[in-house]
C-alpha positions as CSV (number, residue, x, y, z in Angstrom):
1,M,26.7,-21.0,-42.1
2,Q,29.2,-21.8,-39.4
3,R,32.1,-20.3,-41.5
4,A,30.0,-17.2,-42.1
5,I,29.5,-16.8,-38.4
6,Q,33.2,-17.4,-37.7
7,R,34.2,-14.7,-40.3
8,N,31.7,-12.3,-38.7
9,I,33.2,-13.0,-35.2
10,E,36.8,-12.5,-36.4
11,G,36.0,-9.5,-38.6
12,S,34.0,-7.8,-35.8
13,H,37.0,-8.1,-33.4
14,S,39.6,-7.1,-36.0
15,R,37.7,-3.9,-36.4
16,S,37.4,-3.5,-32.7
17,M,40.0,-2.9,-30.0
18,I,42.4,-5.7,-29.1
19,P,42.4,-7.9,-27.1
20,R,39.5,-10.1,-28.2
21,I,37.3,-10.5,-25.1
22,V,34.8,-13.3,-24.9
23,V,32.3,-13.7,-22.0
24,V,30.6,-17.0,-21.5
25,G,27.3,-16.7,-19.6
26,G,24.5,-14.1,-19.7
27,G,23.7,-14.0,-16.0
28,F,24.3,-11.1,-13.7
29,A,28.1,-11.3,-13.9
30,G,28.4,-11.8,-17.6
31,L,25.9,-9.0,-18.5
32,E,27.6,-6.5,-16.3
33,V,31.0,-7.2,-17.9
34,A,29.5,-6.8,-21.4
35,K,27.7,-3.6,-20.4
36,A,30.8,-2.0,-18.9
37,L,32.9,-2.9,-22.0
38,G,30.2,-1.9,-24.4
39,G,29.8,1.4,-22.6
40,A,33.5,2.0,-23.2
41,E,33.1,1.0,-26.9
42,I,35.4,-2.0,-26.5
43,G,34.7,-5.0,-28.6
44,V,33.3,-8.1,-26.7
45,T,31.4,-11.2,-27.6
46,I,29.0,-12.7,-25.1
47,I,27.8,-16.3,-25.5
48,D,24.9,-18.0,-23.8
49,R,23.0,-21.2,-24.4
50,H,19.8,-19.4,-23.7
51,N,18.6,-16.3,-25.5
52,H,17.5,-14.6,-22.3
53,H,18.8,-13.3,-19.0
54,L,17.0,-14.9,-16.1
55,F,16.4,-13.5,-12.7
56,Q,16.9,-16.7,-10.8
57,P,15.9,-15.4,-7.3
58,L,12.3,-15.3,-8.4
59,L,12.2,-18.6,-10.2
60,Y,10.4,-20.2,-7.3
61,Q,7.5,-17.8,-8.0
62,V,7.2,-19.1,-11.6
63,A,7.3,-22.7,-10.2
64,T,4.4,-21.9,-7.8
65,A,2.3,-20.0,-10.3
66,A,2.8,-16.6,-8.8
67,L,4.6,-15.1,-11.8
68,S,4.9,-16.0,-15.5
69,A,8.3,-16.7,-17.2
70,P,8.4,-13.4,-19.1
71,D,8.1,-11.5,-15.9
72,I,11.6,-12.5,-14.8
73,A,13.4,-12.9,-18.1
74,E,14.6,-10.5,-20.8
75,P,16.2,-11.3,-24.2
76,I,20.0,-10.7,-23.9
77,R,20.0,-9.0,-27.3
78,K,17.5,-6.5,-26.1
79,I,19.5,-5.7,-22.9
80,L,22.7,-5.2,-24.8
81,G,21.3,-3.8,-28.0
82,R,22.4,-0.3,-27.3
83,Y,26.1,-1.2,-27.3
84,P,27.3,-1.5,-30.9
85,S,30.6,-3.1,-29.8
86,V,28.9,-6.0,-28.1
87,Q,28.2,-9.1,-30.2
88,V,25.7,-11.7,-28.8
89,L,26.0,-15.3,-29.8
90,F,23.3,-17.9,-29.0
91,G,25.1,-21.1,-28.5
92,N,26.3,-23.8,-26.1
93,V,30.0,-23.9,-25.4
94,A,31.1,-27.5,-25.5
95,K,34.8,-27.2,-25.2
96,I,37.4,-24.7,-24.0
97,D,40.9,-25.1,-25.6
98,T,43.0,-23.1,-23.3
99,E,46.2,-23.7,-25.3
100,A,44.8,-22.5,-28.6
101,R,42.6,-20.0,-26.9
102,I,39.5,-21.2,-28.7
103,L,36.0,-22.0,-27.7
104,V,34.2,-24.8,-29.5
105,L,30.4,-24.5,-29.6
106,A,28.1,-27.6,-29.7
107,D,27.5,-27.1,-33.5
108,G,31.2,-27.0,-34.2
109,T,31.6,-23.2,-34.5
110,T,34.9,-22.0,-33.1
111,V,35.3,-18.7,-31.3
112,P,38.8,-17.4,-30.7
113,Y,39.7,-15.2,-27.6
114,D,42.5,-13.4,-26.1
115,L,40.8,-12.9,-22.8
116,L,38.1,-15.2,-21.5
117,V,35.5,-14.4,-18.8
118,L,33.8,-17.5,-17.5
119,A,30.4,-16.7,-15.8
120,T,28.4,-19.8,-16.4
121,G,26.8,-20.1,-13.0
122,S,25.9,-23.4,-11.2
123,Q,23.6,-26.4,-11.5
124,P,21.9,-28.7,-9.0
125,F,24.3,-31.1,-7.2
126,Y,22.8,-34.4,-6.0
127,F,25.8,-35.6,-4.0
128,S,26.7,-38.3,-6.6
129,Q,23.1,-39.6,-6.6
130,E,22.5,-38.7,-10.2
131,S,19.4,-40.9,-10.5
132,W,17.6,-38.5,-8.2
133,A,17.7,-35.8,-10.8
134,R,15.0,-37.4,-13.0
135,V,12.4,-37.6,-10.2
136,C,13.5,-34.6,-8.0
137,P,13.9,-31.5,-10.1
138,G,16.1,-28.6,-9.0
139,L,15.3,-25.0,-9.8
140,K,17.8,-23.3,-12.1
141,S,16.0,-22.5,-15.4
142,I,12.6,-21.6,-16.8
143,E,12.3,-25.1,-18.0
144,D,12.8,-26.3,-14.4
145,A,10.2,-23.9,-13.1
146,R,7.6,-24.9,-15.7
147,T,8.3,-28.6,-15.0
148,I,7.8,-28.1,-11.2
149,R,4.6,-26.0,-11.7
150,S,3.2,-28.6,-14.1
151,R,3.9,-31.6,-11.8
152,L,2.7,-29.7,-8.7
153,L,-0.6,-28.7,-10.3
154,L,-1.1,-32.1,-11.9
155,S,-0.8,-33.8,-8.5
156,F,-3.9,-31.8,-7.4
157,E,-5.7,-32.7,-10.6
158,H,-5.1,-36.4,-10.1
159,A,-6.0,-36.2,-6.4
160,E,-9.3,-34.6,-7.4
161,R,-10.4,-37.5,-9.5
162,T,-9.1,-40.5,-7.4
163,T,-11.5,-42.3,-5.0
164,D,-8.7,-44.0,-3.1
165,P,-8.0,-42.1,0.1
166,V,-4.5,-43.5,0.5
167,E,-3.6,-42.5,-3.0
168,Q,-5.2,-39.1,-2.5
169,S,-3.1,-38.5,0.5
170,R,0.1,-39.3,-1.4
171,L,-0.9,-37.0,-4.2
172,M,-1.3,-34.2,-1.8
173,T,2.1,-34.7,-0.1
174,I,5.0,-32.5,-1.4
175,A,8.6,-32.9,-0.1
176,I,11.3,-30.3,-0.4
177,I,14.9,-31.3,0.2
178,G,17.1,-28.5,1.6
179,G,16.4,-25.8,4.1
180,G,18.3,-22.9,2.5
181,P,16.6,-19.8,1.0
182,T,15.3,-21.7,-2.0
183,G,13.8,-24.5,0.0
184,V,12.2,-22.1,2.5
185,E,10.8,-19.9,-0.2
186,L,9.4,-22.9,-2.1
187,A,7.8,-24.3,1.0
188,G,6.1,-21.1,2.0
189,S,4.9,-20.4,-1.5
190,I,3.5,-23.9,-2.0
191,A,1.8,-23.6,1.3
192,E,0.1,-20.4,0.4
193,L,-0.8,-21.7,-3.1
194,S,-2.6,-24.7,-1.7
195,R,-4.2,-23.1,1.4
196,H,-5.5,-20.0,-0.3
197,T,-5.5,-19.9,-4.1
198,L,-6.3,-23.6,-4.8
199,A,-8.7,-24.0,-1.9
200,R,-11.5,-22.4,-4.0
201,D,-10.8,-24.4,-7.2
202,F,-11.6,-28.1,-6.2
203,R,-14.7,-29.9,-5.1
204,N,-13.5,-33.4,-4.1
205,I,-10.3,-32.5,-2.2
206,R,-9.3,-29.9,0.3
207,P,-6.0,-28.4,-1.0
208,E,-5.5,-26.6,2.3
209,K,-4.9,-30.0,3.8
210,T,-1.8,-30.5,1.6
211,K,1.1,-31.9,3.5
212,I,4.4,-30.1,2.8
213,I,7.6,-31.6,4.2
214,L,10.8,-29.5,4.3
215,V,13.8,-31.8,5.0
216,E,17.0,-30.2,6.2
217,A,20.2,-32.2,7.2
218,G,21.4,-29.4,9.5
219,N,20.0,-28.4,12.9
220,R,18.3,-25.2,11.6
221,L,16.9,-23.6,8.5
222,L,18.7,-20.7,6.7
223,A,22.1,-21.6,8.1
224,G,23.6,-18.4,6.6
225,F,21.4,-16.2,8.7
226,A,21.5,-15.4,12.4
227,P,19.9,-18.1,14.6
228,E,17.0,-16.0,15.7
229,L,16.1,-15.4,12.1
230,S,16.3,-19.1,11.3
231,E,14.0,-19.8,14.2
232,Y,11.5,-17.2,13.0
233,A,11.5,-18.8,9.6
234,R,10.8,-22.3,11.1
235,L,8.0,-21.0,13.3
236,R,6.5,-19.1,10.4
237,L,6.5,-22.1,8.1
238,E,5.0,-24.3,10.8
239,S,2.2,-21.8,11.2
240,L,1.5,-22.3,7.5
241,G,1.3,-26.0,8.0
242,V,4.7,-27.0,6.8
243,D,6.3,-30.0,8.5
244,V,9.9,-28.9,9.1
245,A,12.2,-31.9,9.6
246,L,15.6,-30.8,11.0
247,D,18.6,-33.0,11.5
248,S,17.2,-35.3,8.8
249,R,19.0,-36.7,5.8
250,V,17.3,-38.0,2.8
251,E,18.5,-41.5,2.0
252,A,16.5,-42.4,-1.1
253,I,14.4,-40.5,-3.6
254,E,12.0,-42.4,-6.0
255,A,9.2,-41.3,-8.2
256,Q,6.5,-41.8,-5.6
257,K,8.3,-41.9,-2.3
258,I,11.3,-40.8,-0.3
259,T,13.2,-42.3,2.6
260,V,14.2,-40.0,5.4
261,G,15.9,-41.4,8.6
262,G,14.8,-44.9,7.7
263,K,11.2,-43.9,7.2
264,V,9.5,-44.3,3.9
265,I,7.2,-41.3,3.0
266,P,4.8,-41.6,0.0
267,V,4.9,-38.3,-2.0
268,A,3.5,-36.9,-5.2
269,L,6.5,-34.6,-5.9
270,T,10.0,-34.1,-4.4
271,L,11.9,-30.9,-5.1
272,W,15.6,-30.4,-4.8
273,A,17.0,-27.3,-3.0
274,A,19.9,-29.0,-1.1
275,G,23.0,-28.3,-3.1
276,V,24.6,-26.8,-6.2
277,A,27.8,-27.3,-8.0
278,A,29.7,-25.0,-10.4
279,S,29.1,-25.3,-14.2
280,P,31.1,-28.3,-15.6
281,L,32.9,-25.9,-18.0
282,A,35.1,-24.9,-15.1
283,A,36.7,-28.3,-15.2
284,Q,38.0,-27.6,-18.7
285,L,40.3,-24.8,-17.6
286,G,42.9,-27.3,-16.4
287,V,43.2,-25.8,-12.9
288,G,42.4,-27.1,-9.5
289,L,38.7,-27.0,-8.3
290,D,37.2,-27.1,-4.9
291,R,34.6,-29.7,-3.8
292,G,31.8,-27.7,-5.4
293,G,33.6,-27.5,-8.7
294,R,34.5,-23.8,-8.4
295,V,37.7,-22.2,-9.8
296,K,40.0,-20.4,-7.3
297,V,40.5,-16.8,-8.4
298,G,42.8,-14.1,-7.1
299,S,41.9,-10.7,-5.8
300,D,41.5,-9.4,-9.3
301,L,39.2,-12.3,-10.3
302,Q,41.8,-13.8,-12.5
303,V,41.9,-17.6,-12.5
304,M,45.0,-18.9,-10.5
305,G,47.6,-19.9,-13.0
306,R,45.8,-18.4,-16.1
307,S,46.6,-14.8,-16.9
308,D,44.1,-14.8,-19.8
309,I,41.0,-16.2,-18.0
310,F,38.7,-14.7,-15.4
311,A,35.9,-16.4,-13.4
312,L,32.9,-14.7,-11.8
313,G,29.8,-15.6,-9.8
314,D,28.9,-19.1,-8.8
315,V,31.7,-20.6,-10.9
316,A,34.4,-18.7,-8.9
317,L,35.9,-19.4,-5.5
318,F,36.7,-15.9,-4.2
319,L,37.9,-15.6,-0.6
320,D,37.1,-12.4,1.3
321,E,39.3,-10.6,3.8
322,N,38.5,-13.3,6.4
323,G,39.4,-16.2,4.2
324,Q,35.8,-17.2,3.7
325,P,34.3,-17.9,0.2
326,L,31.7,-15.4,-1.0
327,P,28.2,-16.9,-1.2
328,G,26.4,-17.6,-4.5
329,L,24.2,-14.5,-4.5
330,A,23.0,-12.3,-7.3
331,Q,24.6,-9.3,-5.7
332,V,28.0,-11.0,-5.6
333,A,27.9,-11.8,-9.3
334,K,26.6,-8.4,-10.2
335,Q,29.3,-6.5,-8.3
336,Q,32.0,-8.8,-9.7
337,G,30.8,-8.2,-13.2
338,E,30.7,-4.4,-12.8
339,H,34.2,-4.4,-11.3
340,L,35.8,-6.6,-13.9
341,G,34.1,-4.9,-16.8
342,K,35.3,-1.4,-15.7
343,A,38.8,-2.7,-14.8
344,L,39.3,-4.4,-18.2
345,A,38.0,-1.2,-20.0
346,R,40.6,0.9,-18.1
347,R,43.4,-1.6,-18.8
348,T,42.6,-1.6,-22.5
349,D,42.6,2.2,-22.7
350,T,45.5,3.0,-20.4
351,G,47.3,-0.2,-19.5
352,E,46.3,0.3,-15.8
353,D,46.7,-2.8,-13.6
354,L,43.6,-4.6,-12.5
355,P,42.5,-3.5,-9.0
356,A,41.5,-5.9,-6.3
357,F,37.7,-6.7,-6.0
358,V,36.0,-5.8,-2.7
359,F,32.6,-7.1,-2.1
360,R,30.1,-4.7,-0.4
361,N,27.4,-6.7,1.2
362,R,24.0,-5.1,0.7
363,G,22.3,-7.6,3.0
364,N,20.9,-11.1,2.7
365,T,17.2,-11.8,2.6
366,A,14.7,-14.7,2.2
367,I,10.9,-14.6,2.0
368,V,9.0,-17.0,4.2
369,G,5.4,-16.2,3.2
370,R,2.8,-13.4,3.0
371,H,4.3,-10.3,4.5
372,A,6.9,-12.5,6.3
373,A,10.6,-12.5,5.5
374,V,14.0,-12.3,7.1
375,F,16.7,-9.7,6.3
376,E,20.2,-9.4,7.6
377,S,22.9,-6.8,6.9
378,G,25.7,-6.6,9.4
379,R,24.2,-5.9,12.8
380,L,20.8,-5.0,11.3
381,K,18.4,-7.9,11.5
382,L,14.8,-7.6,10.4
383,K,11.9,-10.1,10.3
384,G,8.2,-10.0,9.5
385,W,6.6,-7.2,7.4
386,F,9.6,-4.8,7.4
387,A,11.9,-7.6,6.1
388,W,9.3,-8.5,3.5
389,S,9.2,-4.9,2.3
390,A,13.0,-4.9,2.1
391,W,12.9,-8.2,0.2
392,A,10.4,-6.8,-2.3
393,I,12.3,-3.5,-2.9
394,I,15.6,-5.3,-3.4
395,H,14.2,-7.8,-5.9
396,V,12.2,-5.3,-7.9
397,Y,15.3,-3.1,-8.1
398,L,17.5,-6.0,-9.4
399,L,15.0,-6.9,-12.1
400,V,16.3,-6.0,-15.6
401,G,13.9,-3.7,-17.5
402,F,11.6,-1.1,-16.2
403,Q,8.5,-2.8,-17.6
404,H,9.4,-5.9,-15.5
405,R,9.6,-3.9,-12.3
406,V,6.2,-2.4,-13.0
407,Q,4.6,-5.7,-13.9
408,V,5.9,-7.6,-11.0
409,S,5.0,-4.8,-8.5
410,I,1.4,-4.8,-9.8
411,Q,1.2,-8.5,-9.6
412,W,2.5,-8.7,-6.1
413,L,0.1,-6.0,-5.0
414,W,-2.8,-7.9,-6.6
415,R,-1.7,-11.2,-5.0
416,Y,-1.4,-9.4,-1.6
417,L,-4.9,-8.1,-1.8
418,T,-6.7,-11.2,-3.4
419,Y,-4.4,-14.3,-2.8
420,E,-5.0,-14.9,-6.6
421,R,-2.4,-16.4,-8.8
422,G,-2.8,-16.3,-12.6
423,A,-0.1,-18.4,-14.1
424,R,-1.7,-21.8,-13.2
425,L,-0.9,-23.5,-16.5
426,I,0.1,-27.1,-17.0
427,A,2.6,-28.1,-19.7
428,E,1.4,-31.7,-19.9
429,E,4.3,-32.9,-22.0
430,R,6.7,-32.2,-19.1
431,A,4.4,-33.4,-16.3
432,E,5.1,-36.8,-14.7
433,P,3.6,-37.3,-11.2
434,G,0.6,-39.4,-10.3
435,P,-1.2,-42.2,-12.2
436,P,-1.6,-41.8,-15.9
437,P,-5.0,-40.5,-17.2
438,S,-7.6,-43.1,-18.0
439,P,-8.1,-43.8,-21.7
440,A,-11.4,-41.9,-21.6
441,A,-9.6,-38.9,-20.3
442,E,-6.6,-38.9,-22.7
443,Q,-6.1,-35.8,-24.7
444,P,-4.7,-35.6,-28.2
445,A,-0.9,-35.1,-28.4
446,P,0.0,-31.4,-28.8
447,R,0.5,-30.3,-32.4
448,E,3.9,-29.1,-33.4
449,D,2.4,-26.2,-35.4
450,L,0.7,-24.7,-32.4
451,P,2.4,-21.9,-30.4
452,P,4.2,-22.8,-27.1
453,D,2.7,-22.4,-23.7
454,A,1.4,-18.9,-23.3
455,D,3.8,-17.9,-20.5
456,A,6.9,-19.3,-22.2
457,L,9.4,-17.0,-24.0
458,P,9.2,-17.5,-27.7
459,G,11.4,-20.3,-28.9
460,I,12.8,-21.3,-25.5
461,A,11.3,-24.7,-25.3
462,R,12.7,-25.7,-28.7
463,A,16.0,-23.9,-28.3
464,R,17.1,-26.0,-25.3
């Protein structure tokens, strides 16, 4: 089977235009490169370890039961299906042999390339405290979002049936580490989930009394925004009942407690939103990396010292005209992918040199809660309902697939009018917080022949 796949890869490119271009990563950057080359009828292979493109900026809404996984994900083959020259491979790249110009997949399949585009994104970074990862999930995949949702909802279920007030208080305490956009959005969404949606669902507890702690090591939230917008976000979260702890460093994270500033805080769940690092594949390129594991690229997005390799998005360290690195935003990855795809197509057709990439900032935005957000673009600074409207328009526009835009718009409107959230499903095999169920309450183990969780994309759980 592997040899058949290999012959298909080599044969496909031998019939296509040289060079053989391989893109690793099906995020915003990788997809845009593939679409631009496909539109020019230039052969390209795109490889991803997932079968779907994921809209990561809305992952927190899956984690907090506001949206279902299929609302923010689309099969890569469906997105690229209209480009005959684009071949999609479902596989995990385990090794990059830069000398032989060969990629080795986890199953042993080899994929040769002449030009390589690395767009593998980032992963949570725990500042060398890797033991924290097991008890403090980050938010980078559908699996992460479903795990967080399950543990979050289970904490309320366990609190509902316990008679110990101390344990009940712990089970209704959620900690979030990191006050960037992800941490702020998680805190606001969990606060609204507990204070509005879940408040009607339980009889022995009051979910609106849930304690949410947002821990930030810096002196303000949303450090990438103007100070007045950071202050607005803090005040808005506090009005929702979120305890914002600034100038506070987490010292220890365990399954049922965290230590912050020497104080031990019992918690049901701790979520990580404090740091990310580039995909570990970047280290296999044999070039220097920055502290975040990113590869330094030139103005044309070419990896320094490698004329045959390009890096895009979160895995690339690209310095703007002021010498500052571009942030890890979807709009950066998307613009880089569009630019490189079109540039490679022109070079293949005419031999034209690759032009320099110029980032055009469309604005930065983060949602704080119901009709409350911050938006900043140059001198324009918005907060409140107008910023929330801008946030919604931007995110709906960036969603891949017209049906997703319609579905998400309808669901957001429904939530706005009713506070209702429909994706409150618990995947028990992934849930870990709280005391184990009593023997009388134990449920049979899930059968392997039954379909996966209703809101999961077909085959995702088993494909990982």
